[in-house]
BABA-159995 format. One record per residue (C-alpha): residue number from 1; residue in one letter; z, y, x negated. Coordinates in pm, 1 decimal, always signed. Example, Ala and Ser with C-alpha at 12.3 -4.5 7.8 and 13.67 -1.06 7.14 Angstrom:
BEGIN
+-----+---+----------+----------+----------+
|   k | r |       zz |       yy |       xx |
+-----+---+----------+----------+----------+
|   1 | A |   +780.0 |   -450.0 |  -1230.0 |
|   2 | S |   +714.0 |   -106.0 |  -1367.0 |
+-----+---+----------+----------+----------+
END
This chain:
BEGIN
+-----+---+----------+----------+----------+
|   k | r |       zz |       yy |       xx |
+-----+---+----------+----------+----------+
|   1 | M |  +5262.9 |  +7430.3 | -12810.4 |
|   2 | N |  +5076.1 |  +7099.4 | -12880.5 |
|   3 | D |  +5268.0 |  +6775.8 | -12806.2 |
|   4 | K |  +5373.9 |  +6708.5 | -13164.4 |
|   5 | H |  +5505.0 |  +7049.4 | -13204.3 |
|   6 | A |  +5696.1 |  +7042.4 | -12875.0 |
|   7 | Q |  +5858.5 |  +6712.3 | -12984.6 |
|   8 | V |  +5973.3 |  +6858.1 | -13313.7 |
|   9 | C |  +6111.0 |  +7173.0 | -13158.7 |
|  10 | A |  +6311.8 |  +6977.5 | -12904.6 |
|  11 | S |  +6456.2 |  +6737.6 | -13143.4 |
|  12 | P |  +6820.1 |  +6731.0 | -13246.7 |
|  13 | E |  +6707.3 |  +6733.1 | -13608.2 |
|  14 | W |  +6526.9 |  +7066.3 | -13564.1 |
|  15 | A |  +6825.3 |  +7222.7 | -13381.5 |
|  16 | T |  +7059.8 |  +7107.4 | -13660.9 |
|  17 | F |  +6823.5 |  +7254.6 | -13925.3 |
|  18 | L |  +6793.0 |  +7585.3 | -13741.0 |
|  19 | Q |  +7163.5 |  +7613.6 | -13665.7 |
|  20 | D |  +7279.3 |  +7516.2 | -14013.7 |
|  21 | N |  +7010.8 |  +7675.1 | -14233.2 |
|  22 | V |  +6817.0 |  +7949.2 | -14061.5 |
|  23 | L |  +7041.4 |  +8122.1 | -13797.3 |
|  24 | P |  +7345.2 |  +8201.7 | -14023.5 |
|  25 | V |  +7107.0 |  +8350.4 | -14287.7 |
|  26 | A |  +6909.7 |  +8552.9 | -14033.9 |
|  27 | I |  +7212.2 |  +8684.1 | -13862.8 |
|  28 | G |  +7383.9 |  +8760.6 | -14189.6 |
|  29 | R |  +7604.8 |  +9065.5 | -14144.5 |
|  30 | A |  +7431.4 |  +9186.1 | -13824.6 |
|  31 | A |  +7666.5 |  +9296.8 | -13549.7 |
|  32 | L |  +7521.7 |  +9137.0 | -13234.9 |
|  33 | G |  +7747.8 |  +9319.7 | -12996.4 |
|  34 | K |  +7817.2 |  +9184.2 | -12644.7 |
|  35 | E |  +7469.1 |  +9150.0 | -12492.5 |
|  36 | L |  +7179.0 |  +8982.1 | -12670.3 |
|  37 | I |  +6823.9 |  +8915.1 | -12548.1 |
|  38 | E |  +6642.9 |  +8621.9 | -12702.6 |
|  39 | V |  +6259.5 |  +8627.4 | -12675.0 |
|  40 | G |  +6083.1 |  +8289.7 | -12689.5 |
|  41 | P |  +6369.5 |  +8047.4 | -12690.0 |
|  42 | G |  +6146.2 |  +7743.7 | -12625.9 |
|  43 | P |  +6374.9 |  +7439.4 | -12581.1 |
|  44 | G |  +6678.6 |  +7642.1 | -12675.9 |
|  45 | A |  +6774.5 |  +7529.9 | -13026.1 |
|  46 | A |  +6865.5 |  +7879.9 | -13129.7 |
|  47 | T |  +7003.8 |  +7961.7 | -12787.9 |
|  48 | E |  +7274.3 |  +7684.5 | -12820.5 |
|  49 | W |  +7405.4 |  +7858.2 | -13127.8 |
|  50 | L |  +7348.6 |  +8221.0 | -13030.4 |
|  51 | H |  +7523.4 |  +8202.8 | -12691.8 |
|  52 | T |  +7860.2 |  +8131.9 | -12871.2 |
|  53 | K |  +7829.4 |  +8463.7 | -13058.9 |
|  54 | V |  +7791.8 |  +8707.2 | -12761.0 |
|  55 | E |  +7935.0 |  +8761.4 | -12409.2 |
|  56 | R |  +7594.5 |  +8757.1 | -12242.2 |
|  57 | L |  +7265.9 |  +8616.1 | -12358.2 |
|  58 | V |  +6938.6 |  +8677.2 | -12173.0 |
|  59 | A |  +6662.3 |  +8428.0 | -12267.5 |
|  60 | V |  +6306.1 |  +8524.4 | -12186.4 |
|  61 | E |  +6062.9 |  +8235.2 | -12199.9 |
|  62 | V |  +5682.9 |  +8260.1 | -12121.4 |
|  63 | E |  +5630.2 |  +7896.2 | -12031.2 |
|  64 | A |  +5749.7 |  +7826.8 | -11683.7 |
|  65 | E |  +5837.1 |  +7468.8 | -11733.7 |
|  66 | A |  +6037.5 |  +7542.1 | -12052.3 |
|  67 | A |  +6219.0 |  +7823.5 | -11874.5 |
|  68 | A |  +6316.2 |  +7599.0 | -11584.2 |
|  69 | R |  +6446.8 |  +7333.4 | -11823.1 |
|  70 | L |  +6646.6 |  +7594.6 | -12017.1 |
|  71 | G |  +6785.9 |  +7737.6 | -11701.0 |
|  72 | E |  +6913.8 |  +7392.1 | -11596.4 |
|  73 | R |  +7057.5 |  +7328.1 | -11941.1 |
|  74 | F |  +7257.9 |  +7643.2 | -11951.3 |
|  75 | A |  +7350.2 |  +7669.6 | -11582.7 |
|  76 | G |  +7712.2 |  +7797.0 | -11549.5 |
|  77 | T |  +7723.5 |  +7951.5 | -11896.7 |
|  78 | N |  +7681.4 |  +8304.1 | -12028.8 |
|  79 | V |  +7311.4 |  +8241.1 | -12065.0 |
|  80 | E |  +7064.4 |  +8386.4 | -11814.5 |
|  81 | V |  +6713.5 |  +8243.5 | -11834.0 |
|  82 | H |  +6411.2 |  +8450.1 | -11715.6 |
|  83 | H |  +6055.8 |  +8332.1 | -11700.3 |
|  84 | G |  +5864.2 |  +8621.9 | -11831.1 |
|  85 | N |  +5643.8 |  +8763.3 | -12113.5 |
|  86 | G |  +5809.2 |  +8932.3 | -12407.9 |
|  87 | T |  +5511.5 |  +9187.0 | -12416.3 |
|  88 | A |  +5629.1 |  +9322.6 | -12076.5 |
|  89 | L |  +6004.1 |  +9280.1 | -12054.3 |
|  90 | E |  +6145.6 |  +9342.4 | -11709.9 |
|  91 | F |  +6458.4 |  +9519.3 | -11832.2 |
|  92 | A |  +6548.6 |  +9883.9 | -11844.5 |
|  93 | D |  +6539.0 | +10084.7 | -12162.5 |
|  94 | E |  +6851.6 | +10040.8 | -12381.2 |
|  95 | S |  +6978.7 |  +9728.9 | -12198.8 |
|  96 | F |  +7092.7 |  +9511.5 | -12502.8 |
|  97 | D |  +7301.4 |  +9549.7 | -12809.3 |
|  98 | S |  +7089.4 |  +9299.6 | -13003.5 |
|  99 | A |  +6769.9 |  +9093.3 | -12986.3 |
| 100 | A |  +6662.3 |  +8766.6 | -13133.9 |
| 101 | S |  +6326.5 |  +8597.8 | -13211.4 |
| 102 | F |  +6337.8 |  +8265.0 | -13386.9 |
| 103 | T |  +6022.5 |  +8079.8 | -13495.5 |
| 104 | M |  +5812.5 |  +8213.5 | -13212.4 |
| 105 | L |  +5614.7 |  +8513.4 | -13350.4 |
| 106 | H |  +5351.0 |  +8285.5 | -13499.7 |
| 107 | H |  +5283.0 |  +8169.0 | -13140.0 |
| 108 | V |  +5175.5 |  +8514.7 | -13030.8 |
| 109 | P |  +4788.0 |  +8508.4 | -13071.7 |
| 110 | T |  +4720.8 |  +8853.5 | -13215.8 |
| 111 | A |  +4903.6 |  +9109.2 | -13426.8 |
| 112 | A |  +4843.1 |  +9358.1 | -13155.4 |
| 113 | L |  +5040.8 |  +9147.5 | -12910.8 |
| 114 | Q |  +5305.1 |  +9077.3 | -13171.4 |
| 115 | N |  +5338.0 |  +9461.0 | -13210.1 |
| 116 | R |  +5359.1 |  +9494.4 | -12831.1 |
| 117 | L |  +5634.0 |  +9242.8 | -12815.0 |
| 118 | L |  +5826.1 |  +9403.5 | -13097.2 |
| 119 | A |  +5781.4 |  +9755.2 | -12929.0 |
| 120 | E |  +5924.5 |  +9604.0 | -12609.4 |
| 121 | I |  +6221.9 |  +9465.9 | -12793.9 |
| 122 | L |  +6279.5 |  +9808.8 | -12948.7 |
| 123 | R |  +6260.9 |  +9967.4 | -12602.4 |
| 124 | V |  +6532.9 |  +9743.5 | -12457.6 |
| 125 | L |  +6767.5 |  +9777.9 | -12749.7 |
| 126 | R |  +7047.3 | +10034.0 | -12733.2 |
| 127 | P |  +7057.8 | +10293.9 | -13010.3 |
| 128 | G |  +7170.6 | +10129.0 | -13326.2 |
| 129 | G |  +7087.6 |  +9780.1 | -13189.1 |
| 130 | V |  +6951.0 |  +9513.5 | -13418.4 |
| 131 | L |  +6655.0 |  +9263.5 | -13397.5 |
| 132 | V |  +6726.5 |  +8951.0 | -13594.2 |
| 133 | G |  +6485.1 |  +8671.8 | -13645.9 |
| 134 | A |  +6304.1 |  +8420.9 | -13859.2 |
| 135 | D |  +5950.5 |  +8269.9 | -13871.3 |
| 136 | S |  +5745.2 |  +8042.0 | -14088.3 |
| 137 | L |  +5523.1 |  +8165.6 | -14370.1 |
| 138 | P |  +5148.6 |  +8089.0 | -14364.6 |
| 139 | S |  +5067.0 |  +7749.7 | -14508.7 |
| 140 | H |  +4793.2 |  +7492.6 | -14488.5 |
| 141 | A |  +5036.0 |  +7224.1 | -14358.4 |
| 142 | L |  +5162.5 |  +7445.5 | -14079.7 |
| 143 | H |  +4813.5 |  +7534.4 | -13988.4 |
| 144 | E |  +4732.7 |  +7160.4 | -13946.8 |
| 145 | F |  +5064.0 |  +7110.0 | -13761.1 |
| 146 | H |  +4955.6 |  +7369.6 | -13507.1 |
| 147 | E |  +4619.9 |  +7204.4 | -13435.0 |
| 148 | N |  +4508.0 |  +7298.6 | -13079.4 |
| 149 | D |  +4786.1 |  +7539.8 | -13071.9 |
| 150 | V |  +4822.3 |  +7919.4 | -13141.0 |
| 151 | Y |  +4900.9 |  +7971.0 | -13504.9 |
| 152 | N |  +4919.5 |  +8338.8 | -13618.0 |
| 153 | P |  +5194.8 |  +8369.8 | -13892.3 |
| 154 | V |  +5314.8 |  +8717.0 | -13998.2 |
| 155 | E |  +5248.3 |  +8834.4 | -14347.3 |
| 156 | P |  +5579.4 |  +8962.9 | -14480.0 |
| 157 | S |  +5454.4 |  +9282.9 | -14653.5 |
| 158 | A |  +5247.3 |  +9382.7 | -14358.0 |
| 159 | F |  +5533.2 |  +9293.1 | -14121.5 |
| 160 | L |  +5756.5 |  +9543.9 | -14297.2 |
| 161 | V |  +5499.9 |  +9822.5 | -14234.0 |
| 162 | R |  +5441.6 |  +9715.5 | -13881.6 |
| 163 | L |  +5817.6 |  +9729.3 | -13804.0 |
| 164 | Q |  +5844.4 | +10075.5 | -13966.5 |
| 165 | T |  +5539.8 | +10202.5 | -13775.3 |
| 166 | L |  +5693.7 | +10093.3 | -13446.3 |
| 167 | G |  +6007.7 | +10282.3 | -13518.5 |
| 168 | Y |  +6255.2 | +10033.1 | -13656.7 |
| 169 | V |  +6484.7 | +10140.7 | -13939.9 |
| 170 | D |  +6725.6 |  +9971.2 | -14184.7 |
| 171 | I |  +6486.5 |  +9667.1 | -14212.5 |
| 172 | T |  +6571.8 |  +9366.1 | -14427.5 |
| 173 | L |  +6311.2 |  +9094.7 | -14492.7 |
| 174 | T |  +6404.2 |  +8786.4 | -14692.3 |
| 175 | V |  +6123.2 |  +8557.6 | -14807.1 |
| 176 | G |  +6212.4 |  +8205.0 | -14920.1 |
| 177 | D |  +6112.4 |  +7886.7 | -14746.5 |
| 178 | G |  +6039.7 |  +8109.5 | -14448.4 |
| 179 | L |  +6087.6 |  +8463.5 | -14335.5 |
| 180 | T |  +6410.4 |  +8602.8 | -14203.7 |
| 181 | F |  +6440.0 |  +8954.2 | -14092.6 |
| 182 | S |  +6667.8 |  +9223.0 | -13938.7 |
| 183 | A |  +6556.2 |  +9563.5 | -13816.0 |
| 184 | H |  +6750.8 |  +9828.3 | -13632.2 |
| 185 | K |  +6670.5 | +10078.1 | -13360.5 |
| 186 | P |  +6774.6 | +10429.9 | -13493.6 |
| 187 | A |  +7133.2 | +10510.5 | -13389.3 |
| 188 | V |  +7021.7 | +10846.0 | -13251.3 |
| 189 | R |  +6699.0 | +10958.5 | -13091.2 |
| 190 | P |  +6470.4 | +11151.1 | -13321.5 |
+-----+---+----------+----------+----------+
END
C-alpha cells in the first residue's frame, strides 16, 4: 500500500466504518462456525471484529511487517497470525469453517491471481463452509487514491461468474457503495 492508503487503513475512523457498516452487512446471516481464516487482514480492522465471532481466527498477511505488528497486537488471544501468501495457503484441505476477505482483493494485481487466491480459500474450507467479504467498486477517485499502489478492483458481474467457475455455490453479491459477497463450498463433494 502507498503511505496515504496505509494511514487510512490503520486509522480508528476506518476501523469504525468497517465494523459498523461493512462487516455486519457482509456477514449477514452467514454461519461462521468455530474456525475462520482471514486472508489479507492488513492492520487488523476487520480482525478486531471477527475474532469475537469465532473460537479461532487465523489471519494470513502477505506483508511481513504488517503480519508482525498484527501478531503483537493479538498475542494471547484466539487470533493466530501467519506471514504468507493467500495464493498458496499453508493449510490442509478442509481446515476452516469459514473464510473472510475484506477490502483486499483489489490489491491482488491480476484476475488470475485473484482466482488463485479464491481457489485456495475454497480448498481450505470445509464442505458447506462460507467465504464472506467486501471490496470497493471501481472508481476514478479510488484509482487516484491508489497511486503507486496495486489497484485491480473486481467487477461484480464478472466476479459472480468467476466464483461459480471456481466451484462456489449459494453465492450472494450485493452492490451498493461497495461490493459485499458470500459464497459457499458445496456441502458434499460432486
